C-alpha positions in Angstrom: -0.1 -0.1 0.1 1.3 3.5 -0.9 2.5 5.6 2.0 0.2 8.6 2.7 1.9 11.9 1.6 3.1 13.8 4.5 1.5 17.3 5.0 2.2 20.5 7.0 -0.5 19.5 9.3 1.3 16.2 10.0 4.5 17.8 10.8 2.7 20.5 13.0 1.2 17.7 15.0 4.5 15.8 15.2 6.4 18.8 16.7 3.4 20.1 18.5 3.4 23.6 16.9 1.0 25.4 14.5 0.9 24.7 10.8 1.8 28.3 10.3 5.0 27.9 12.2 5.9 24.8 9.8 4.9 26.9 6.8 7.1 29.7 8.0 10.0 27.5 8.9 9.9 25.8 5.6 9.9 29.2 3.7 12.9 30.6 6.0 10.9 33.1 7.5 12.8 35.6 9.9 10.3 35.1 12.6 11.2 31.5 13.2 14.4 30.6 15.1 17.2 28.7 13.4 16.8 25.8 15.8 13.2 25.4 14.8 13.9 25.7 11.2 16.6 23.1 11.5 14.1 20.8 13.4 11.4 21.2 10.7 13.8 20.7 7.8 15.1 17.5 9.3 11.4 16.1 10.1 10.5 17.1 6.3 13.3 15.1 5.0 12.4 12.1 7.4 8.9 12.0 6.2 9.8 12.8 2.5 7.6 15.8 2.6 7.0 17.6 -0.9 5.5 20.9 -1.0 2.4 21.3 -3.2 3.6 24.1 -5.5 0.5 24.2 -7.5 -1.8 24.7 -4.3 0.6 27.5 -3.2 0.5 29.2 -6.5 -3.3 29.0 -6.6 -3.5 30.6 -3.0 -1.5 33.4 -4.6 -3.9 33.6 -7.7 -1.3 32.3 -10.0 -0.8 28.6 -11.3 2.2 29.5 -13.6 0.9 26.7 -15.9 0.2 26.9 -19.6 -2.1 24.4 -21.3 -1.0 23.1 -24.8 -3.2 20.8 -26.8 -2.1 19.0 -29.9 -3.7 16.5 -32.2 -1.1 13.9 -31.7 2.7 13.5 -30.9 3.4 11.1 -33.6 6.1 12.3 -36.0 8.4 15.1 -35.8 6.2 18.1 -36.3 4.1 18.5 -33.1 6.9 17.1 -30.9 9.3 19.8 -32.2 6.6 22.5 -31.7 6.0 21.4 -28.0 9.7 21.5 -27.5 9.8 25.2 -28.7 7.0 26.0 -26.6 8.5 24.4 -23.4 11.9 26.0 -24.1 10.4 29.6 -24.0 7.7 28.8 -21.2 10.3 27.5 -18.8 12.6 30.4 -19.3 9.4 32.7 -18.5 8.8 30.7 -15.3 5.8 28.6 -16.6 5.3 24.8 -16.5 3.4 23.3 -19.5 0.5 20.8 -19.3 0.3 18.8 -22.5 -2.9 17.2 -23.9 -3.4 15.2 -26.9 -7.0 15.3 -28.9 -5.9 12.2 -31.0 -7.9 14.0 -33.9 -11.1 13.7 -32.0 -13.3 16.7 -31.2 -14.8 15.0 -28.2 -11.5 14.5 -26.6 -10.5 18.2 -27.5 -13.7 19.2 -25.5 -12.6 17.1 -22.5 -9.1 18.4 -22.6 -10.3 22.1 -22.4 -12.2 21.0 -19.2 -9.1 19.4 -17.8 -7.0 22.6 -18.4 -9.5 25.0 -17.0 -9.7 22.7 -13.9 -6.0 22.9 -13.7 -6.4 26.7 -13.5 -4.1 27.2 -16.6 -3.1 30.9 -17.1 -3.2 30.5 -21.1 -4.0 27.9 -23.5 -2.3 27.1 -26.8 -4.1 24.7 -29.3 -3.6 23.1 -32.7 -7.2 21.8 -33.6 -8.0 18.2 -34.3 -8.9 17.1 -37.8 -12.6 16.5 -36.8 -13.0 20.0 -35.2 -15.5 22.0 -37.5 -16.8 24.7 -35.2 -15.5 26.9 -32.6 -18.3 26.6 -29.9 -16.5 24.7 -27.3 -13.8 27.3 -27.1 -16.2 29.9 -26.1 -16.0 29.0 -22.5 -12.3 29.8 -22.6 -12.9 33.3 -23.8 -15.8 33.8 -21.4 -13.4 33.1 -18.6 -11.0 35.6 -20.2 -8.1 32.9 -20.5 -5.8 34.0 -23.2 -6.0 31.6 -26.2 -3.6 31.2 -29.1 -4.0 28.8 -32.2 -1.1 27.5 -33.8 -0.6 25.5 -37.1 -4.4 24.4 -37.5 -7.0 26.8 -37.2 -10.7 27.2 -38.6 -11.3 29.7 -41.3 -12.9 33.0 -40.2 -12.2 32.5 -36.4 -11.1 35.8 -34.8 -8.4 34.3 -32.4 -4.7 35.0 -32.2 -2.8 32.4 -34.2 0.6 31.5 -35.5 0.8 29.6 -38.8 3.2 29.3 -41.7 2.2 30.6 -45.1 0.9 27.3 -46.4 -0.5 28.8 -49.5 2.7 30.1 -50.6 4.6 26.9 -49.8 2.2 24.9 -51.9 2.3 27.4 -54.7 6.1 27.3 -54.9 6.3 23.5 -54.7 3.7 23.0 -57.6 5.5 25.6 -59.7 8.8 23.8 -59.1 7.0 20.5 -60.3 5.7 22.5 -63.4 9.2 23.9 -64.1 10.5 20.3 -64.1 8.0 19.5 -66.8 5.0 18.2 -64.9 1.6 18.8 -66.7 -0.8 16.4 -64.8 -0.2 17.1 -61.2 -2.1 14.9 -58.6 -2.9 16.3 -55.2 -3.5 14.5 -51.8 -5.6 16.8 -49.7 -7.0 16.9 -46.3 -10.2 18.5 -44.8 -10.5 21.9 -46.2 -12.3 23.3 -43.2 -8.9 23.5 -41.6 -6.7 26.2 -42.9 -3.6 24.3 -43.5 -5.3 22.0 -46.0 -7.4 24.7 -47.6 -4.4 26.9 -48.1 -2.3 24.1 -49.5 -5.0 23.2 -51.9 -5.4 26.8 -52.9 -1.8 27.0 -53.8 -1.9 24.0 -55.8 -5.0 25.1 -57.5 -3.6 28.7 -58.3 -0.2 27.3 -59.5 -1.9 25.2 -62.0 -4.2 28.0 -63.2 -1.5 30.6 -63.4 0.5 28.2 -65.9 -2.6 27.6 -68.0 -3.0 24.0 -66.7 -6.3 22.2 -65.9 -7.4 21.4 -62.5 -8.5 17.7 -63.1 -10.8 16.6 -60.2 -9.8 13.0 -61.1 -6.2 13.8 -59.8 -7.3 15.2 -56.4 -7.6 12.6 -53.7 -9.4 13.5 -50.3 -8.3 11.7 -47.2 -6.6 11.6 -43.9 -3.0 11.9 -45.5 -1.7 8.8 -43.7 0.8 6.3 -45.3 -2.1 3.8 -45.9 -4.1 6.7 -47.7 -1.1 7.4 -49.8 -1.0 3.6 -50.9 -4.5 3.7 -51.8 -4.5 7.1 -53.6 -1.5 6.1 -55.7 -3.0 3.0 -56.7 -6.2 4.6 -57.9 -4.2 7.3 -59.7 -2.1 4.7 -61.6 -5.4 2.9 -62.6 -6.6 6.1 -64.5 -6.4 5.9 -68.3 -4.3 9.0 -68.3 -2.4 8.8 -64.8 -0.6 11.8 -63.5 3.1 12.6 -64.2 3.7 14.1 -60.6 2.1 13.9 -57.1 2.0 16.7 -54.5 0.8 15.5 -51.2 -0.3 17.8 -48.3 1.6 15.5 -45.9 4.9 13.6 -46.2 3.3 10.4 -44.9 0.9 10.4 -48.0 3.8 10.9 -50.1 5.8 8.1 -48.6 2.8 5.8 -49.2 2.8 6.9 -52.8 6.6 6.2 -53.1 6.0 2.6 -51.9 3.5 1.8 -54.6 5.6 3.4 -57.4 8.6 1.3 -56.2 6.7 -1.8 -56.0 5.5 -1.2 -59.7 8.8 -0.6 -60.8 8.5 3.0 -61.6 11.3 5.3 -61.3 11.1 8.4 -59.1 11.6 11.1 -60.4 12.0 9.9 -64.1 8.5 8.3 -64.2 6.8 10.4 -61.5 7.7 13.4 -59.6 7.0 13.3 -56.0 6.7 15.9 -53.2 5.3 16.2 -49.7 4.7 18.8 -47.0 6.1 19.0 -43.5 9.6 17.9 -43.7 9.5 15.0 -41.5 13.2 13.6 -40.6 12.4 10.5 -42.7 12.3 12.5 -45.9 16.0 12.9 -45.8 16.7 9.2 -45.6 14.3 7.9 -48.3 15.6 6.8 -51.7 15.3 9.2 -53.4 15.2 11.7 -50.7 11.8 13.4 -50.7 11.0 17.1 -51.7 9.1 18.8 -49.1 8.1 22.0 -47.3 9.7 22.7 -43.9 7.2 24.2 -41.5 9.5 25.9 -39.0 7.9 23.9 -36.3 10.3 24.8 -33.3 10.1 28.4 -34.5 6.3 28.1 -34.6 6.1 26.8 -30.9 8.4 29.6 -29.7 6.5 32.3 -31.5 3.1 30.9 -30.3 4.2 30.9 -26.5 5.7 34.4 -26.9 2.4 35.7 -28.3 0.5 34.0 -25.6 2.8 35.6 -22.8 2.2 39.0 -24.5 -1.5 38.6 -24.3 -1.4 37.3 -20.8 0.4 40.6 -19.8 -2.7 42.7 -21.1 -5.9 43.4 -19.7 -8.6 40.9 -20.9 -10.7 43.9 -22.3 -7.5 44.8 -24.4 -7.1 41.5 -26.2 -6.7 42.2 -29.9 -6.4 39.0 -32.0 -3.0 38.9 -33.8 -1.9 36.6 -36.6 1.8 35.6 -37.0 2.7 34.1 -40.5 5.9 32.4 -40.7 7.6 32.0 -44.1 7.8 28.5 -45.6 11.0 26.8 -46.7 10.6 24.7 -49.8 13.3 22.0 -49.8 14.0 20.6 -53.4 15.3 17.1 -53.2 16.0 14.2 -55.7 12.3 12.9 -55.7 11.3 15.9 -58.0 14.5 17.1 -59.6 14.9 16.3 -63.3 16.3 19.6 -64.5 18.3 22.5 -63.2 16.0 24.4 -60.8 14.5 27.5 -62.2 13.6 30.6 -59.9 10.4 30.2 -58.0 8.1 33.0 -58.8 5.8 34.9 -56.4 2.3 33.4 -56.2 -0.5 34.9 -58.2 -2.9 36.1 -55.4 -6.6 35.5 -56.3 
């Protein structure tokens, strides 16, 4: 049976003094004699006493706790974002409470309740794939808890956010494929109600249109952008009477699934099919050939998100003005899409 955690009251009873005397002795208060302080510290060590810093902070009206919710910790992206968040938060004197929604809106709702129960002073969120409205976040705003979204947000939601320019990254990547000679470019897309997938689709669409190419619905595959989805999508594309000559996936995992199918069919990358992903997962540098992708500046995004949250936390609630930070993408051209000498990437055509 686990030993009961020693409390200040237990030590007060043991030494026949008041709990306030124990508390002041532990904090080194000048009103307590050195002899008593020494006696209390010895007893605390004997009983393995551990102070409840959260309870103490709450008594002072502060928890020094920031809540962070991500869809998952699989892969490199969200793990690196969280690392960036923790680095800045700890330097500012805050601890971080991390929750995963596992891409489920109901888990997202439960995590919000848990974070508010923990008295977090601010919340950072990247939305689950199944989140389609913002109603369950309204209670955060009613409680005047500062909130910042990062990476994934909903369109037309007036909340502070930190994102990369997904549109520009997708546009530049598809322009690169066109410069390499591709004319029938397939696209693996995610749910367009989320900003990242909508903007990546728009970048793909506008790059085709600005180069006088057709947007063929047969070449657009909707899914969850997993490795398995990439396998399935590539099989369907190769079965078309006129298959694509390039694939741009809104995730690296989808592109890796496509790569597996192409290799199994004996097709050469990039000679028979150009291939590109999005996210710059570490594995993309170790595939054969190495996978062209877009780096999302994940650690920088985490740092920028928590810095923005800290700025908001220092303002009065009524002065909160939503702010949007957009980080530039970094298109990484690698062997999976490189047939010819790279041409300069033009600026996107804004529509």
